[in-house]
C-alpha positions in Angstrom: 11.8 -25.6 13.3 10.8 -27.3 16.4 6.9 -28.2 15.6 4.9 -27.9 12.6 2.9 -25.3 11.3 -0.5 -24.9 13.3 -2.2 -25.0 9.5 -1.0 -24.6 5.9 -2.6 -21.1 5.8 -1.3 -19.6 9.3 2.4 -17.8 8.5 4.7 -20.5 10.5 6.8 -18.1 12.4 9.4 -20.6 13.1 9.7 -21.0 9.2 9.8 -17.2 9.1 12.7 -16.7 11.2 14.7 -19.9 9.9 14.8 -17.7 6.4 15.8 -14.9 8.4 18.5 -16.2 10.2 19.7 -18.8 7.9 18.5 -17.4 4.3 21.5 -15.4 1.7 20.0 -13.5 -1.1 20.8 -9.6 -2.0 17.8 -8.1 0.0 19.4 -10.1 3.5 22.5 -7.7 2.8 20.4 -5.0 2.2 20.4 -2.3 4.9 17.2 -3.2 7.4 16.5 0.8 7.7 16.4 0.3 3.7 14.0 -2.0 4.1 11.6 -0.6 6.6 11.9 2.7 4.8 10.7 0.6 1.9 7.6 -0.7 4.4 6.7 2.8 4.7 6.7 3.9 1.4 4.9 0.5 0.7 2.0 1.2 3.4 1.7 4.8 1.8 1.4 3.8 -1.5 -1.3 1.7 -0.5 -3.0 3.8 1.3 -3.1 6.8 -1.4 -3.1 4.9 -5.1 -6.6 4.1 -6.1 -5.6 3.1 -9.6 -5.9 -0.5 -9.9 -3.8 -0.5 -12.6 -0.7 0.8 -10.5 -2.0 -0.9 -7.4 -1.5 -4.1 -9.7 2.2 -3.5 -11.0 3.3 -2.5 -7.2 2.2 -6.3 -6.4 3.7 -7.9 -9.0 6.7 -6.0 -8.3 6.4 -6.9 -4.6 5.8 -10.6 -5.7 8.9 -10.2 -7.8 10.9 -9.4 -5.3 9.4 -11.9 -2.8 10.8 -14.8 -5.8 14.2 -13.3 -6.8 14.8 -13.5 -2.8 14.2 -17.1 -3.2 11.6 -17.5 -0.4 8.6 -20.1 -0.5 6.1 -18.6 -3.1 3.5 -21.6 -2.7 3.7 -20.9 1.3 3.1 -17.6 0.5 0.1 -18.0 -1.8 -1.4 -20.4 1.2 -0.8 -17.9 3.4 -3.1 -15.2 1.8 -6.1 -17.5 2.7 -7.2 -15.4 5.9 -6.4 -11.7 4.2 -9.1 -12.2 1.6 -11.3 -13.9 3.7 -10.6 -11.1 5.7 -11.3 -8.3 2.9 -14.4 -10.3 1.2 -16.1 -10.1 5.1 -15.5 -6.4 5.2 -16.1 -5.2 1.4 -19.1 -8.3 0.6 -21.4 -6.4 1.3 -20.5 -3.1 0.5 -19.6 -4.2 -3.0 -23.4 -4.8 -3.7 -24.0 -0.8 -2.7 -21.7 0.9 -5.0 -23.2 3.1 -7.9 -21.6 2.1 -11.0 -23.0 0.2 -13.9 -25.3 -2.8 -12.9 -23.1 -6.3 -13.6 -25.2 -8.4 -11.7 -28.7 -8.3 -9.9 -30.8 -11.0 -8.1 -33.8 -10.9 -5.0 -32.9 -12.6 -1.9 -35.9 -12.4 0.8 -37.6 -9.5 -0.2 -34.4 -7.4 -0.9 -33.2 -6.5 -4.5 -29.1 -6.9 -4.8 -27.3 -5.3 -7.4 -23.4 -5.9 -8.4 -21.7 -2.6 -10.0 -18.5 -2.8 -11.5 -17.9 -0.3 -9.0 -18.6 -3.1 -6.9 -15.9 -5.3 -8.5 -13.3 -2.5 -8.6 -13.7 -1.7 -4.6 -13.1 -5.7 -4.1 -10.3 -5.7 -6.8 -8.6 -2.7 -4.7 -8.5 -3.9 -1.2 -7.7 -7.2 -2.3 -4.6 -5.6 -4.1 -3.3 -3.3 -1.2 -3.8 -6.0 0.9 -2.6 -8.8 -0.8 0.4 -5.8 -1.4 1.1 -5.2 2.1 1.0 -8.8 3.3 3.6 -9.8 0.7 6.1 -7.1 2.0 5.7 -7.7 5.2 6.6 -11.1 5.3 9.4 -10.3 2.6 11.0 -7.8 5.4 10.5 -10.3 8.4 11.7 -13.8 6.2 15.5 -11.4 5.3 16.0 -9.3 8.3 17.7 -11.2 11.3 15.9 -10.7 15.0 18.7 -9.5 16.1 18.4 -6.6 14.2 14.6 -6.5 14.8 15.1 -6.1 18.5 17.7 -3.5 17.4 15.0 -1.1 15.4 12.3 -1.4 18.0 14.3 -0.3 20.6 15.6 2.5 18.9 12.5 3.4 17.1 9.8 2.9 20.0 9.9 4.1 23.3 10.1 2.5 26.4 7.8 0.9 27.6 6.3 0.3 24.2 9.8 -1.4 22.9 9.1 -4.2 25.7 6.2 -4.8 25.1 6.9 -5.5 21.2 9.7 -7.0 22.2 7.7 -9.6 24.0 4.6 -9.9 22.2 7.1 -11.3 19.7 8.0 -14.0 21.8 4.4 -14.7 23.0 3.4 -15.6 20.0 5.9 -18.1 19.5 4.6 -19.9 22.7 0.8 -19.5 21.6 1.5 -21.7 18.3 3.3 -24.1 19.8 0.5 -24.6 22.4 -1.9 -24.6 19.5 0.1 -27.2 17.6 0.8 -29.3 20.9 -3.1 -29.2 21.9 -3.9 -30.2 17.9 -1.6 -32.8 17.9 -3.5 -34.4 21.3 -7.3 -33.8 19.8 -6.2 -35.4 16.3 -4.6 -38.2 18.2 -7.6 -39.3 20.6 -9.5 -39.2 17.1 -11.2 -36.1 17.4 -11.3 -32.2 15.1 -12.1 -28.5 15.2 -13.7 -29.0 12.2 -15.6 -32.0 13.8 -15.6 -30.0 16.8 -17.7 -27.3 15.3 -20.5 -29.3 13.9 -20.7 -32.7 16.0 -19.2 -30.9 19.9 -18.8 -27.3 20.0 -17.7 -27.2 22.8 -14.8 -28.7 22.3 -13.7 -25.8 20.2 -14.0 -23.3 23.0 -12.2 -26.0 25.6 -9.2 -26.0 23.2 -8.9 -22.2 22.5 -9.2 -21.5 26.2 -6.8 -24.1 26.8 -4.8 -22.7 24.4 -4.7 -19.1 26.4 -4.7 -20.9 29.7 -1.4 -22.0 29.2 0.1 -20.1 27.0 0.0 -17.2 30.0 1.1 -20.1 32.3 4.2 -20.4 29.9 4.7 -16.8 29.7 5.0 -16.0 33.3 7.8 -18.9 33.6 9.4 -17.2 30.8 9.1 -14.0 32.7 10.6 -15.5 35.9 13.2 -17.1 34.2 14.2 -13.3 32.7 14.0 -11.9 36.0 16.4 -15.1 37.5 19.0 -13.7 34.9 18.7 -10.3 35.4 16.0 -9.0 33.7 14.9 -5.3 35.1 12.5 -3.9 33.1 14.6 -3.1 30.6 16.1 -5.0 27.4 17.6 -2.7 24.8 19.1 -3.9 21.7 22.8 -3.4 21.5 23.1 -4.9 18.1 24.9 -3.0 15.0 22.4 -2.0 12.0 24.2 -1.9 9.0 23.7 1.5 7.3 22.0 2.1 4.0 24.8 2.6 1.6 24.6 5.3 -1.6 22.9 3.0 -3.7 20.0 2.0 -1.3 19.2 6.1 -0.8 19.2 6.7 -4.4 17.0 3.8 -4.4 14.4 5.3 -1.5 14.8 8.3 -3.5 13.6 7.0 -6.6 10.7 5.0 -5.0 9.4 8.5 -3.3 9.6 10.0 -6.2 7.3 7.1 -8.1 4.8 7.7 -5.6 4.9 11.0 -5.7 4.6 11.4 -9.4 1.6 8.4 -9.5 -0.2 9.8 -6.7 -2.1 12.2 -9.1 -2.4 9.6 -12.1 -3.9 7.2 -9.5 -6.7 10.3 -7.9 -7.5 10.9 -11.1 -8.1 7.3 -12.1 -10.9 7.5 -9.3 -11.9 4.1 -8.0 
């Protein structure tokens, strides 16, 4: 890991890559195709299921896998901040417009606001769905080697989408490295993002503008270096990806059956 993380609440790509390449656990030995299929099942589950009890059980199961894989739980909880802020900002207003049994009510500037039990369930459901998806996505990235990721991207997505995904992954690294370097320079001169917002708003815009300008410059240099090494617009991953074993296929079938069996119960439970 060459640089320190920009924030404890932003996923550290260097740390994620370090765990993917160095960490040895039972999930690291599972076929990447199996983990991709499980990720698809998790996404389908959080889309279909509406029962908060089932969603909570699914989240706890994914969190248990994360813990058993010996991944950093403390950092995971720190990375939850931005997804939760996104959920609250998205449904923070909708929660006050849901019909149901009133829980609290008050008036602000002439507007009568009432929070019902259905509004609370809405926030709870979306939070559980978001945290489940985020946790399993990080679990997948931190237990799958980068060469396997590139190989799967080359096999799943058609050209030029596969090249876009591969280049975007590297560009994220360049952008975060640049953000870290600029923030260090700002702090070493007595500045700060919070202080820039409250006392000198232009600093906030200048930092992010400089980040993207320098990141694009870095990306252009990377592209020229690749061309100098023979890149012709197509980079196909030739790595042999381990295939799922019989036990993994059986586990996938059981998970799919559990999803099918749980969906009617979830639909009957309602929001």
